[in-house]
C-alpha positions as CSV (number, residue, x, y, z in Angstrom):
1,M,0.0,0.1,0.2
2,I,1.4,3.4,-1.2
3,F,0.7,6.9,0.4
4,K,2.0,9.9,-2.1
5,T,2.4,13.0,0.0
6,P,2.1,16.5,-1.1
7,H,5.6,17.6,-3.4
8,H,7.7,18.9,-0.8
9,V,5.9,19.1,1.9
10,K,7.4,18.2,6.0
11,V,4.8,15.3,7.2
12,E,4.7,12.6,9.4
13,I,2.8,9.6,8.2
14,T,0.9,6.6,11.0
15,W,-0.7,3.5,9.0
16,V,-3.5,2.1,11.0
17,R,-5.0,-1.0,10.8
18,R,-8.4,-0.3,11.1
19,R,-10.1,-3.6,12.1
20,D,-9.0,-2.8,15.5
21,W,-8.1,0.5,15.6
22,H,-4.0,-0.5,16.2
23,I,-0.9,1.8,15.1
24,L,1.3,0.0,13.2
25,T,3.9,2.5,12.3
26,S,4.5,5.9,12.9
27,G,7.5,8.1,10.7
28,M,10.1,4.9,10.5
29,F,9.0,3.6,13.4
30,T,7.4,0.5,13.9
31,Y,4.9,-0.1,17.1
32,T,3.7,-3.9,16.5
33,N,5.5,-7.2,17.7
34,D,4.3,-8.8,14.3
35,E,7.8,-8.4,12.3
36,R,5.8,-8.7,8.9
37,F,4.7,-5.2,8.8
38,Q,7.0,-2.6,8.1
39,V,7.4,0.7,6.1
40,L,9.3,2.0,3.3
41,H,9.9,5.9,2.7
42,A,13.2,6.9,1.0
43,E,14.6,10.0,2.4
44,G,13.3,13.0,0.4
45,S,10.5,10.9,-1.5
46,D,6.8,11.7,-1.3
47,D,6.1,8.0,-0.8
48,W,5.2,5.9,2.5
49,T,5.3,2.2,2.0
50,L,3.2,-0.1,4.4
51,Q,5.0,-3.6,3.5
52,I,2.8,-6.5,4.9
53,K,5.8,-9.2,4.3
54,Y,4.5,-12.7,3.8
55,V,0.4,-11.8,4.0
56,Q,-2.2,-13.8,5.2
57,K,-5.9,-14.4,5.0
58,R,-6.0,-12.5,7.9
59,D,-3.9,-9.8,7.2
60,N,-7.9,-9.0,5.2
61,G,-9.4,-5.2,6.2
62,T,-9.0,-2.0,6.2
63,Y,-5.1,0.0,6.2
64,E,-5.5,4.0,7.0
65,C,-2.6,6.1,6.7
66,Q,-2.9,9.3,8.5
67,V,-1.0,12.3,7.8
68,S,-0.2,14.9,10.2
69,S,-1.0,17.9,9.0
70,K,-3.1,20.9,9.1
71,P,-6.5,20.2,8.4
72,Y,-5.9,16.1,9.6
73,K,-6.5,14.5,6.1
74,D,-6.1,10.3,5.7
75,N,-6.3,7.9,3.1
76,K,-8.6,5.0,3.8
77,L,-6.9,2.0,1.4
């Protein structure tokens, strides 16, 4: 899942699993014990990718990318 930020805007991205509102990542930090989840972001890039390795049936659902900006914006995938 990829979220593109507005060009040249500094933001903080948080990926949330909607099923249980679990915060998976914030910025470059991962907040889940499940090592299959990680965020990919190259310095200077507008792309923030939530990577789920070895996807399983239980991973099905909605994942939300939250952007710390004003006003609040989100993108449901």
